[in-house]
C-alpha positions as CSV (number, residue, x, y, z in Angstrom):
1,M,-51.4,-109.1,-36.8
2,V,-50.1,-105.6,-36.7
3,T,-47.7,-104.8,-34.0
4,G,-46.2,-101.5,-33.1
5,S,-46.1,-99.1,-30.4
6,A,-47.6,-95.7,-30.3
7,A,-45.3,-92.9,-29.2
8,P,-45.4,-92.6,-25.4
9,V,-47.7,-89.8,-24.2
10,R,-45.6,-87.1,-22.7
11,P,-47.2,-85.1,-19.9
12,H,-47.5,-81.4,-20.6
13,L,-45.3,-80.1,-17.7
14,P,-43.8,-76.7,-17.2
15,L,-40.3,-75.9,-18.3
16,R,-38.9,-73.7,-15.5
17,P,-38.0,-70.9,-15.2
18,L,-39.7,-69.9,-18.5
19,W,-43.0,-71.6,-17.5
20,L,-43.6,-72.9,-21.0
21,C,-45.0,-76.3,-21.8
22,R,-42.2,-78.9,-22.3
23,V,-44.2,-80.5,-25.1
24,C,-46.0,-77.8,-27.1
25,A,-44.1,-74.7,-25.9
26,A,-47.3,-72.8,-25.1
27,P,-47.5,-70.8,-21.8
28,W,-48.0,-73.4,-19.0
29,P,-50.6,-74.5,-18.1
30,C,-51.4,-75.1,-21.8
31,A,-54.8,-76.4,-22.9
32,T,-53.7,-80.0,-22.6
33,A,-52.3,-79.5,-19.1
34,R,-55.5,-77.7,-18.0
35,L,-57.6,-80.6,-19.2
36,A,-55.3,-83.1,-17.5
37,L,-55.4,-81.1,-14.2
38,V,-59.2,-80.8,-14.3
39,T,-59.4,-84.5,-14.9
40,E,-56.9,-85.3,-12.1
41,Y,-58.6,-83.1,-9.6
42,D,-62.2,-83.9,-10.8
43,H,-63.5,-84.5,-7.3
44,D,-61.5,-81.9,-5.4
45,R,-61.5,-78.5,-7.1
46,I,-60.4,-76.8,-3.9
47,A,-57.2,-78.8,-4.0
48,L,-56.7,-77.9,-7.6
49,R,-57.0,-74.2,-6.8
50,V,-54.6,-74.5,-3.9
51,Y,-52.1,-76.3,-6.1
52,L,-52.4,-73.7,-8.8
53,C,-52.0,-70.9,-6.3
54,A,-48.7,-72.4,-5.2
55,V,-47.6,-72.8,-8.8
56,L,-48.6,-69.3,-9.6
57,H,-46.5,-68.1,-6.7
58,E,-43.5,-70.0,-8.0
59,A,-44.1,-68.8,-11.6
60,A,-44.3,-65.2,-10.5
61,A,-41.0,-65.5,-8.6
62,D,-39.2,-67.2,-11.6
63,L,-40.6,-64.8,-14.1
64,Y,-39.7,-61.8,-12.0
65,R,-36.1,-63.1,-11.7
66,L,-36.0,-63.4,-15.5
67,H,-37.5,-59.9,-16.1
68,P,-36.9,-57.8,-13.0
69,D,-37.6,-54.5,-14.8
70,E,-41.0,-55.2,-16.1
71,G,-42.0,-58.2,-14.0
72,P,-45.0,-60.5,-14.7
73,D,-48.4,-58.9,-14.9
74,P,-50.5,-60.1,-11.9
75,A,-53.8,-60.0,-13.8
76,A,-52.3,-62.1,-16.7
77,L,-50.9,-64.6,-14.2
78,F,-54.3,-64.9,-12.5
79,A,-56.0,-65.5,-15.8
80,R,-53.3,-68.0,-16.9
81,F,-53.2,-70.1,-13.7
82,L,-56.6,-69.7,-12.0
83,A,-59.4,-68.0,-13.9
84,W,-60.0,-71.0,-16.2
85,V,-60.7,-73.5,-13.4
86,P,-64.4,-74.6,-13.5
87,R,-66.3,-73.4,-10.5
88,R,-68.5,-76.5,-10.2
89,H,-68.3,-80.2,-10.8
90,L,-70.2,-80.8,-14.1
91,G,-70.3,-84.6,-14.0
92,P,-73.1,-86.8,-12.7
């Protein structure tokens, strides 16, 4: 019998105020976080969009404080936080 434990799965959460993934260091929400969010909110895409709007607002404030001269690009933040959310439920 083989015993052993796999490494615990770490959630891909944001590292604030940088808004990078704590696990993979990609801009958050990274691909893994996006997949987890779509799965978690599978039956309520409106709630997912509301959540992501709130997070986008927090990220914009944090990123602006870090870089007040240039500030975050609104179009880039929209693409990063909201544009990727599927419009329809694709399951059965």
